[in-house]
VEXNUDO-761126 format. One line per field, with one value per residue (C-alpha): x negated, y negated, z; chain. Coordinates in nm, 4 decimals, m for minus. Example, Ala and Ser with C-alpha at 12.3 -4.5 7.8 and 13.67 -1.06 7.14 Angstrom:
BEGIN
east	(m1.2300,m1.3670)
north	(0.4500,0.1060)
up	(0.7800,0.7140)
ch	(A,A)
//
This chain:
BEGIN
east	(0.0000,m0.1305,m0.2223,m0.3123,m0.5535,m0.3939,m0.2791,m0.3380,m0.6463,m0.7489,m0.7087,m0.9359,m1.2034,m1.2138,m1.1645,m0.8419,m0.5629,m0.1944,0.0461,0.2807,0.5800,0.4639,0.4859,0.1685,0.2670,0.2690,0.6445,0.8104,1.0447,1.4191,1.4013,1.1604,1.3917,1.7045,1.5851,1.4036,1.3185,1.0642,0.8430,0.7568,1.1241,1.1458,1.1893,1.1803,1.5533,1.5399,1.2317,1.4167,1.7139,1.4934,1.2785,1.4789,1.4468,1.0724,1.0316,1.2273,1.0082,0.6859,0.8109,0.8809,0.5074,0.4865,0.1816,0.1031,0.2429,0.0588,0.2667,0.5844,0.4954,0.4604,0.8089,0.9848,0.9751,1.3542,1.3516,1.1060,1.3122,1.6076,1.4212,1.4978,1.1903,1.2225,1.1887,0.8808,0.7357,0.8042,0.6326,0.3284,0.3145,0.3170,0.1009,m0.1753,m0.2189,m0.2621,m0.5788,m0.4259,m0.7332,m0.8148,m0.4539,m0.4766,m0.7873,m0.6045,m0.3154,m0.5622,m0.7186,m0.3784,m0.2939,m0.6247,m0.5455,m0.1789,m0.1076,0.1338,0.3568,0.6218,0.3625,0.2592,0.6205,0.6735,0.3526,0.4106,0.7892,0.8496,1.0850,1.4105,1.3401,1.6117,1.3432,1.2298,1.3693,1.4876,1.2038,0.9649,1.0688,0.9861,1.0535,1.0172,1.0304,1.0914,0.9731,1.1655,1.4966,1.5687,1.8555,1.8282,1.7334,1.9205,1.9491,1.5804,1.5154,1.8389,1.7366,1.3956,1.5326,1.8281,1.6075,1.3855,1.6912,1.8250,1.4959,1.4875,1.3461,1.5229,1.5269,1.4977,1.4594,1.4800,1.3127,1.4631,1.5674,1.8764,2.0613,2.0000,2.0807,2.4656,2.4638,2.2234,2.4169,2.7324,2.5731,2.5300,2.5692,2.2829,2.0130,1.8722,1.8574,1.6474,1.7204,1.3886,1.2122,1.2353,1.1939,1.0527,1.3876,1.4983,1.1699,1.0392,0.6680,0.6376,0.7937,0.6121,0.3449,0.5858,0.8334,0.5569,0.4444,0.8006,0.8426,0.5192,0.6138,0.9600,0.8149,0.5131,0.7230,0.8534,0.5282,0.3932,0.7115,0.6727,0.5109,0.4873,0.5666,0.7056,0.6171,0.7640,1.1066,1.3194,1.0656,1.0613,0.7727,0.8457,0.5051,0.5964,0.7553,0.4510,0.2210,0.4202,0.4158,0.0401,m0.0056,0.2243,0.0111,m0.3034,m0.1403,m0.0324,m0.3939,m0.5089,m0.2535,m0.3661,m0.0170,0.0130,0.1446,0.3191,0.3193,0.5618,0.7412,0.6590,0.4223,0.1974,0.2125,0.0955,m0.1840,m0.3074,m0.3614,m0.5216,m0.6973,m0.8555,m0.5166,m0.5764,m0.9408,m1.1150,m0.7965,m0.7556,m0.3944,m0.2776,m0.0784,m0.0099,0.2703,0.2409,0.4526,0.3109,0.2922,0.1810,m0.0934,m0.2084,m0.2470,m0.4402,m0.6805,m0.7400,m0.7997,m1.0220,m1.1982,m1.1866,m1.0737,m0.7593,m0.5742,m0.7397,m0.4780,m0.7320,m0.9226,m0.6483,m0.7593,m1.1155,m1.0006,m0.7575,m1.0373,m1.2589,m0.9792,m0.9053,m1.2747,m1.3286,m1.0506,m1.2239,m1.0543,m0.6892,m0.4522,m0.2874,0.0149,0.0315,0.3865,0.4422,0.5428,0.3002,0.2441,m0.1257,m0.2529,m0.6046,m0.7797,m1.1143,m1.2412,m0.9924,m0.7190,m0.3966,m0.1161,0.2565,0.4643,0.7265,1.0967,1.1972,1.4809,1.5124,1.7377,1.5281,1.7714,1.6309,1.5686,1.3793,1.0589,1.2336,1.3397,0.9798,0.8370,1.0785,1.0096,0.6321,0.6588,0.8402,0.6163,0.3049,0.4247,0.4936,0.1556,m0.0249,0.1669,0.0898,m0.2824,m0.3049,m0.1219,m0.2805,m0.6344,m0.8711,m0.5907,m0.4159,m0.4148,m0.4008,m0.7144,m0.6459,m0.6517,m0.5725,m0.2172,m0.1717,m0.2449,m0.0189,0.2578,0.2342,0.2406,0.5450,0.7283,0.6711,0.7910,1.1042,1.2104,1.1555,1.3616,1.6420,1.6493,1.6671,1.9587,2.1433,2.1010,2.2448,2.5606,2.5943,2.3882,2.3753,2.5810,2.3219,2.2388,2.0102,2.2792,2.3354,1.9660,1.9638,2.2543,2.0455,1.7417,1.8705,1.9553,1.6184,1.4303,1.6557,1.5856,1.2104,1.1925,1.5142,1.6070,1.7123)
north	(0.0000,m0.3405,m0.5630,m0.9259,m1.0943,m1.1475,m1.4926,m1.4447,m1.5836,m1.2397,m1.0876,m1.3429,m1.3033,m0.9252,m0.9097,m0.7185,m0.7091,m0.7677,m0.5382,m0.7328,m0.5842,m0.7080,m1.0482,m1.2268,m1.1542,m0.7815,m0.7305,m0.5341,m0.7263,m0.6683,m0.5237,m0.2506,m0.1557,m0.1403,m0.0358,0.2825,0.2513,0.4730,0.2332,0.5004,0.5269,0.1540,0.1473,m0.0957,m0.1684,m0.2791,m0.4873,m0.6721,m0.7325,m0.8827,m1.0834,m1.4053,m1.4083,m1.3612,m1.6256,m1.8733,m1.8086,m1.8489,m2.1648,m2.3037,m2.2819,m1.9553,m1.7732,m1.5487,m1.4087,m1.6785,m1.9382,m1.7543,m1.7317,m2.1081,m2.2171,m1.9290,m1.6364,m1.6104,m1.5721,m1.2842,m1.1069,m1.0712,m0.9827,m0.6221,m0.4052,m0.3453,m0.7212,m0.7267,m0.4427,m0.6343,m0.9417,m0.7336,m0.5922,m0.9326,m1.0834,m0.8485,m1.0404,m1.3739,m1.4941,m1.6778,m1.6985,m2.0603,m2.1539,m1.9878,m2.1845,m2.4987,m2.4158,m2.3640,m2.7013,m2.8719,m2.7203,m2.8408,m3.2033,m3.1975,m3.5003,m3.5369,m3.7783,m3.7992,m3.9277,m4.1900,m4.3013,m4.3268,m4.5242,m4.7878,m4.8355,m5.1549,m5.1548,m5.3441,m5.6610,m5.9293,m6.1972,m6.1366,m6.3512,m6.2668,m6.1620,m6.0317,m5.6718,m5.7054,m5.9282,m5.7181,m5.8236,m5.5967,m5.7201,m5.5225,m5.4827,m5.5621,m5.5308,m5.1494,m5.0637,m5.2029,m4.9039,m4.8593,m5.2050,m5.1754,m4.8349,m4.9686,m5.2879,m5.1336,m4.8519,m5.1132,m5.2553,m4.9152,m4.8277,m5.1515,m5.4436,m5.7698,m5.9128,m5.7658,m5.9637,m5.8614,m6.0643,m5.9489,m6.0690,m6.2831,m5.9962,m5.7620,m6.0042,m5.9973,m5.6178,m5.5838,m5.8461,m5.6424,m5.3358,m5.5014,m5.8450,m5.7557,m5.8225,m6.1623,m6.1545,m6.3980,m6.4023,m6.5572,m6.3046,m6.3276,m6.0804,m6.1441,m6.1421,m6.4535,m6.6440,m6.8122,m6.7999,m7.1735,m7.1561,m6.8565,m7.0499,m7.2951,m7.0220,m6.8028,m7.0970,m7.1522,m6.7852,m6.7942,m7.1084,m6.9709,m6.6575,m6.8341,m7.0563,m6.7439,m6.5467,m6.6480,m6.5254,m6.1660,m5.8874,m5.6639,m5.6587,m5.3581,m5.3885,m5.1737,m5.0196,m5.0787,m5.3250,m5.1984,m5.2434,m5.5698,m5.7308,m6.0828,m5.9598,m5.7458,m6.0426,m6.2496,m5.9708,m5.9302,m6.2950,m6.2512,m5.9598,m6.1725,m6.4394,m6.1756,m6.0593,m6.4147,m6.4395,m6.1037,m5.9535,m5.5727,m5.4403,m5.1065,m5.0109,m4.7610,m4.6804,m4.9164,m5.0997,m4.7928,m4.8159,m5.1762,m5.0937,m4.7896,m5.0148,m5.2904,m5.1414,m5.4746,m5.5801,m5.3521,m5.2505,m5.3189,m5.4367,m5.2345,m5.3476,m5.1932,m4.8679,m4.6553,m4.3962,m4.1865,m3.8863,m3.5893,m3.7595,m4.0971,m3.9276,m3.7369,m4.0629,m4.2215,m3.9289,m3.9281,m4.3034,m4.3318,m3.9949,m3.8980,m3.5449,m3.3424,m3.2967,m3.0340,m2.8696,m2.6214,m2.8978,m3.1609,m3.3376,m3.3908,m3.5180,m3.7608,m3.8820,m3.9452,m4.1226,m4.3618,m4.4303,m4.4988,m4.7607,m4.9380,m4.8080,m4.8497,m4.6085,m4.3455,m4.1423,m3.8474,m3.7139,m3.3384,m3.0297,m3.1657,m3.5409,m3.6285,m3.9667,m4.1023,m4.4375,m4.3113,m4.2339,m3.9762,m3.7467,m3.6658,m3.4283,m3.4555,m3.1462,m3.1357,m3.1331,m3.1721,m3.0738,m2.8549,m3.1196,m3.3456,m3.6183,m3.9333,m4.2384,m4.0764,m4.2464,m4.5816,m4.4913,m4.3970,m4.7265,m4.9291,m4.7084,m4.7330,m5.1126,m5.1345,m4.8909,m5.0535,m5.3878,m5.2315,m5.0565,m5.3888,m5.5437,m5.2468,m5.2480,m5.6245,m5.6071,m5.2897,m5.3434,m5.0980,m4.9752,m4.7992,m4.4226,m4.3638,m4.2125,m4.3803,m4.7602,m4.8197,m4.9597,m4.8529,m4.4886,m4.5041,m4.6618,m4.3878,m4.1110,m4.2553,m4.3378,m3.9908,m3.8169,m4.0292,m3.9735,m3.5987,m3.5823,m3.7944,m3.5789,m3.2692,m3.4061,m3.5178,m3.1764,m3.0037,m3.2079,m3.2297,m2.9409,m2.9582,m3.2752,m3.4752,m3.8065,m4.0934,m4.2855,m3.9855,m3.9804,m4.3548,m4.3126,m4.0589,m4.2855,m4.4472,m4.1149,m3.9732,m4.2567,m4.2381,m3.8664,m3.9287,m4.2680,m4.3473,m4.7147,m4.6929)
up	(0.0000,m0.0962,0.1968,0.2362,0.4721,0.8105,0.9141,1.2860,1.4503,1.5778,1.2331,1.0736,1.3387,1.3102,0.9352,0.9843,0.7339,0.7918,0.6065,0.3860,0.5627,0.9009,1.0653,1.1782,1.5397,1.4679,1.4779,1.2018,0.9773,0.9854,0.6367,0.7567,1.0395,0.8253,0.4818,0.3896,0.0192,m0.1488,m0.3399,m0.5957,m0.6937,m0.7657,m1.1448,m1.4351,m1.4232,m1.0614,m1.1355,m1.4100,m1.1831,m0.9135,m1.1548,m1.1309,m0.7524,m0.7700,m1.0401,m0.8284,m0.5242,m0.7163,m0.8878,m0.5423,m0.4715,m0.2753,m0.4134,m0.1184,0.2008,0.3916,0.2103,0.3050,0.6740,0.7057,0.8076,0.6274,0.8688,0.8699,0.4931,0.5149,0.7761,0.5408,0.2202,0.1221,0.1137,m0.2610,m0.3178,m0.0965,m0.3051,m0.6270,m0.4880,m0.3963,m0.7512,m0.9157,m0.6424,m0.7489,m1.0754,m0.8999,m0.7347,m0.4422,m0.2251,m0.3172,m0.2491,0.0938,0.1751,0.0716,0.3059,0.5898,0.5119,0.5181,0.8555,0.9962,0.9072,1.0083,1.2254,1.5167,1.3296,1.6012,1.8490,1.5936,1.5518,1.9273,1.9712,1.7045,1.7262,1.9270,2.2233,2.1853,2.3811,2.4262,2.4444,2.0853,1.8062,1.4561,1.2314,1.4971,1.4289,1.0614,0.7622,0.4467,0.0814,m0.2173,m0.5562,m0.8156,m0.9898,m1.3525,m1.5947,m1.6204,m1.2623,m0.9646,m0.7304,m0.6482,m0.4952,m0.2979,m0.1578,m0.0496,0.1036,0.2874,0.4220,0.5854,0.7632,0.8655,1.0321,1.2283,1.0315,1.1099,0.7557,0.4098,0.0862,m0.2794,m0.5537,m0.8827,m1.2279,m1.2744,m1.4422,m1.1506,m0.8690,m0.8789,m0.8873,m0.5940,m0.3974,m0.4471,m0.2873,0.0517,0.2120,0.4467,0.1874,0.0945,m0.2853,m0.4880,m0.8659,m0.9663,m1.1931,m1.5715,m1.8576,m2.2036,m2.3823,m2.1947,m2.2257,m2.5382,m2.6116,m2.5647,m2.2169,m2.0728,m1.8862,m1.7235,m1.6272,m1.4840,m1.2723,m1.1546,m1.0568,m0.8606,m0.6711,m0.5874,m0.4287,m0.2814,m0.0575,0.1167,0.1200,0.4597,0.6293,0.5159,0.7137,0.4076,0.0363,m0.1499,m0.5182,m0.7924,m0.7182,m1.0299,m1.1651,m1.5222,m1.7629,m1.9364,m2.0138,m1.9050,m1.5834,m1.5010,m1.5598,m1.3106,m1.0528,m1.0969,m1.0020,m0.7021,m0.5814,m0.6066,m0.3912,m0.1368,m0.1119,m0.0503,0.2315,0.3789,0.3433,0.3191,m0.0123,m0.0604,m0.4281,m0.5781,m0.9044,m1.1891,m0.9582,m0.9831,m1.3620,m1.3308,m1.0859,m1.2787,m1.5806,m1.3714,m1.0696,m0.9772,m0.8378,m0.5380,m0.5571,m0.2281,m0.0546,0.2690,0.3175,m0.0099,m0.0040,m0.3112,m0.2942,m0.6127,m0.7033,m0.8965,m1.2373,m1.1016,m0.9018,m1.2098,m1.4044,m1.1181,m1.0936,m1.4683,m1.4738,m1.1660,m1.1375,m1.5069,m1.4264,m1.3687,m1.0388,m0.8200,m0.6001,m0.4618,m0.2844,m0.2713,0.0517,m0.0709,m0.4100,m0.2455,m0.0181,m0.3204,m0.5070,m0.2210,m0.1740,m0.5441,m0.5429,m0.2571,0.0552,m0.0361,0.1353,m0.0835,0.0173,m0.2184,m0.2145,m0.2315,m0.0329,0.2231,0.2057,0.2131,0.3333,0.2910,0.3180,0.1902,0.5406,0.6648,0.5359,0.7193,0.6298,0.7101,0.6458,0.9209,0.8384,0.4740,0.2448,m0.0659,m0.2225,m0.4445,m0.5431,m0.7004,m0.4833,m0.1975,m0.3074,m0.2705,0.0834,0.1553,0.0310,0.2440,0.5459,0.5097,0.4874,0.8217,1.0069,0.8617,1.0005,1.3389,1.3399,1.2811,1.5695,1.7949,1.7183,1.7674,2.1019,2.2400,2.1168,2.2813,2.5073,2.2206,2.2649,1.8902,1.7424,1.4068,1.4100,1.0422,1.0239,0.6607,0.7461,1.0521,0.8461,0.5843,0.8439,1.0184,0.6952,0.5565,0.8732,0.9161,0.5542,0.5858,0.9034,0.7553,0.4416,0.6586,0.8622,0.5483,0.3886,0.6950,0.6458,0.2686,0.1270,m0.2551,m0.2706,m0.0736,m0.2423,m0.1499,0.0379,0.2668,0.3564,0.4250,0.6668,0.8623,0.9045,1.2241,1.3889,1.2861,1.4546,1.7604,1.7992,1.8026,1.9738,2.1654,2.1888,2.5529)
ch	(A,A,A,A,A,A,A,A,A,A,A,A,A,A,A,A,A,A,A,A,A,A,A,A,A,A,A,A,A,A,A,A,A,A,A,A,A,A,A,A,A,A,A,A,A,A,A,A,A,A,A,A,A,A,A,A,A,A,A,A,A,A,A,A,A,A,A,A,A,A,A,A,A,A,A,A,A,A,A,A,A,A,A,A,A,A,A,A,A,A,A,A,A,A,A,A,A,A,A,A,A,A,A,A,A,A,A,A,A,A,A,A,A,A,A,A,A,A,A,A,A,A,A,A,A,A,A,A,A,A,A,A,A,A,A,A,A,A,A,A,A,A,A,A,A,A,A,A,A,A,A,A,A,A,A,A,A,A,A,A,A,A,A,A,A,A,A,A,A,A,A,A,A,A,A,A,A,A,A,A,A,A,A,A,A,A,A,A,A,A,A,A,A,A,A,A,A,A,A,A,A,A,A,A,A,A,A,A,A,A,A,A,A,A,A,A,A,A,A,A,A,A,A,A,A,A,A,A,A,A,A,A,A,A,A,A,A,A,A,A,A,A,A,A,A,A,A,A,A,A,A,A,A,A,A,A,A,A,A,A,A,A,A,A,A,A,A,A,A,A,A,A,A,A,A,A,A,A,A,A,A,A,A,A,A,A,A,A,A,A,A,A,A,A,A,A,A,A,A,A,A,A,A,A,A,A,A,A,A,A,A,A,A,A,A,A,A,A,A,A,A,A,A,A,A,A,A,A,A,A,A,A,A,A,A,A,A,A,A,A,A,A,A,A,A,A,A,A,A,A,A,A,A,A,A,A,A,A,A,A,A,A,A,A,A,A,A,A,A,A,A,A,A,A,A,A,A,A,A,A,A,A,A,A,A,A,A,A,A,A,A,A,A,A,A,A,A,A,A,A,A,A,A,A,A,A,A,A,A,A,A,A,A,A,A,A,A,A,A,A,A,A,A,A,A,A)
//
């Protein structure tokens, strides 16, 4: 019978192997106790019938038993033994040892994200005034995309920011205003179709001055949700980012903002208060542009570390089954909670969440100084860790209620409860 290297500490030390039909703790699975199937009698017809199940599991990223054990013990307990045998047969054609090493590396850098959230979340103090718990601005929203900036901005409020602004195009403003009266919407951005060549310089100057007069009030900017890729609009946003850097304001960059930055890395290069939140495809483009190679999932933490370092110490939150965070000096992993439902808009929730927690982390570090019990003192890393964890928990709670019908709005409604569960207001 085919076996796989044991996942228990004792097994690794002694070079022992763990049978595939046995848990890491040594207990037999439920399928072994209740099912007595002769593996030799398992024929081609049964293999074909089970093939779709196996394909689904492998497409979900499970390439070895070790992957299954991590957070999926209940699933293993109910798998019939014939399915386990099929998995072993196909598993034999896959070299999953590098993937196993990668999983071990991720576990070694897993961070206690709940402790981070509790440490940096400010207490509700009646002596504080409006704006001290966070004043966030989202730069994004055009004629085609109005949902993304709303999701980012409203998520910031739901977590606990006092004020949330959206700077968008004139076409997008009425739509975003209609979503919620809670947001402060500024219809100041322009796209090429509404600007003549002779007026571009004067209009760009006007856009910059309109945003600039608000800039010093913001604790963090979120650039990119629903921004679109209009050349004139991207040029204006590039200038806004340069002014934010001059004012030492943190910038969280997502969506089309990552398209802008990937094509002009000098916008963020060497700026320690910049945060990039790429998804799989956005991360691939960044790696190709900066490192001139392909994504290496076998040694993902080290590659992320190199990428962040090459861009001059920006913080990168690589989204995935486990979210990885690096500022070029350290790598942290967040893999708690989560949901199998991958509805669109969760990246927008994440960007708004990171912006709030980043602001709170800066306040905490400034107030606590050397008395802070956090080992990491980089507010961008702390903000990413907290934002990632709170989104994962909210998505998990929403999925428990709505299952397949879960949409972004359901997750947003669970943000407050998620934070309350970890860091109660009372």
